[in-house]
ZAMARGU-4260 file (C-alpha; in steps of 0.2 Angstrom, whole numbers, plus 5000, padded with zeros to 4 digits):
<rodrens>
0) 4999/5001/5001 | 5006/5016/4996 | 4999/5031/5007 | 4992/5049/5002 | 4994/5062/5013
5) 4973/5063/5012 | 4974/5048/5022 | 4986/5053/5034 | 4976/5070/5039 | 4963/5061/5042
10) 4972/5046/5053 | 4982/5059/5064 | 4967/5072/5065 | 4955/5064/5076 | 4941/5078/5070
15) 4945/5072/5052 | 4928/5070/5041 | 4936/5054/5035 | 4945/5047/5054 | 4935/5036/5053
20) 4937/5029/5036 | 4953/5030/5040 | 4957/5019/5056 | 4945/5004/5047 | 4957/5007/5032
25) 4975/5002/5041 | 4963/4988/5055 | 4960/4980/5034 | 4976/4984/5026 | 4984/4979/5044
30) 4995/4961/5035 | 5002/4973/5025 | 5017/4985/5024 | 5014/5004/5020 | 5025/5014/5012
35) 5026/5032/5015 | 5035/5043/4997 | 5046/5057/5006 | 5034/5071/4997 | 5021/5063/5004
40) 5027/5065/5021 | 5033/5082/5019 | 5017/5084/5013 | 5007/5081/5030 | 5021/5086/5039
45) 5016/5103/5035 | 4996/5100/5035 | 4998/5093/5053 | 5006/5110/5058 | 4994/5123/5051
50) 4981/5109/5058 | 4987/5107/5076 | 5002/5113/5078 | 5023/5107/5077 | 5027/5097/5091
55) 5012/5084/5088 | 5017/5086/5067 | 5034/5080/5075 | 5027/5067/5087 | 5017/5061/5070
60) 5035/5061/5059 | 5043/5050/5074 | 5029/5038/5077 | 5030/5034/5057 | 5048/5033/5058
65) 5051/5017/5071 | 5036/5011/5064 | 5043/4993/5058 | 5028/4991/5043 | 5030/5009/5039
70) 5043/5011/5024 | 5048/5030/5019 | 5054/5029/5002 | 5065/5043/4998 | 5061/5050/4977
75) 5080/5048/4967 | 5082/5056/4953 | 5077/5038/4944 | 5060/5040/4951 | 5058/5058/4948
80) 5062/5058/4928 | 5048/5040/4928 | 5037/5054/4937 | 5038/5067/4923 | 5037/5055/4908
85) 5020/5048/4917 | 5015/5064/4920 | 5016/5069/4902 | 5007/5052/4898 | 4991/5058/4911
90) 4992/5075/4910 | 4979/5078/4923 | 4980/5093/4936 | 4989/5085/4950 | 5002/5090/4962
95) 5021/5081/4959 | 5015/5073/4977 | 4998/5064/4970 | 5009/5059/4955 | 5024/5050/4966
100) 5009/5040/4973 | 5003/5033/4955 | 5022/5031/4949 | 5025/5022/4965 | 5009/5012/4965
105) 5013/5008/4947 | 5030/5004/4950 | 5027/4992/4964 | 5010/4984/4959 | 5001/4991/4974
110) 4986/4999/4979 | 4984/5020/4987 | 4980/5022/5001 | 4970/5038/5000 | 4955/5049/5000
115) 4957/5055/4980 | 4947/5048/4969 | 4955/5054/4953 | 4972/5045/4960 | 4962/5032/4964
120) 4957/5030/4946 | 4973/5031/4939 | 4982/5016/4948 | 4967/5005/4941 | 4969/5013/4925
125) 4985/5003/4926
</rodrens>
């Protein structure tokens, strides 16, 4: 499973309208490793800082880093090039972060843990 910001924010913000759904997804996929691209981690950190505070965001980052079921994936130059190729192929108005999630889903044959229908549609197409 490749985690997207929408999933992580919902998971870590109890007041998020999708919080219960995120918890349910986490329980349903508890046997699987969750891959979090570095760009998703950066974006999640930023959202948590603004919606909660910096200390909470740091706690979440620390928790994720210590969790053995989480793989933090660093986007390398070869990935960057492949993501740009994907952008040129798909040509949808999505963020680079979204394209990195789609790319890793396709590359690894994984599903996206996200609440963005556009990402899920594109992943399912490939």
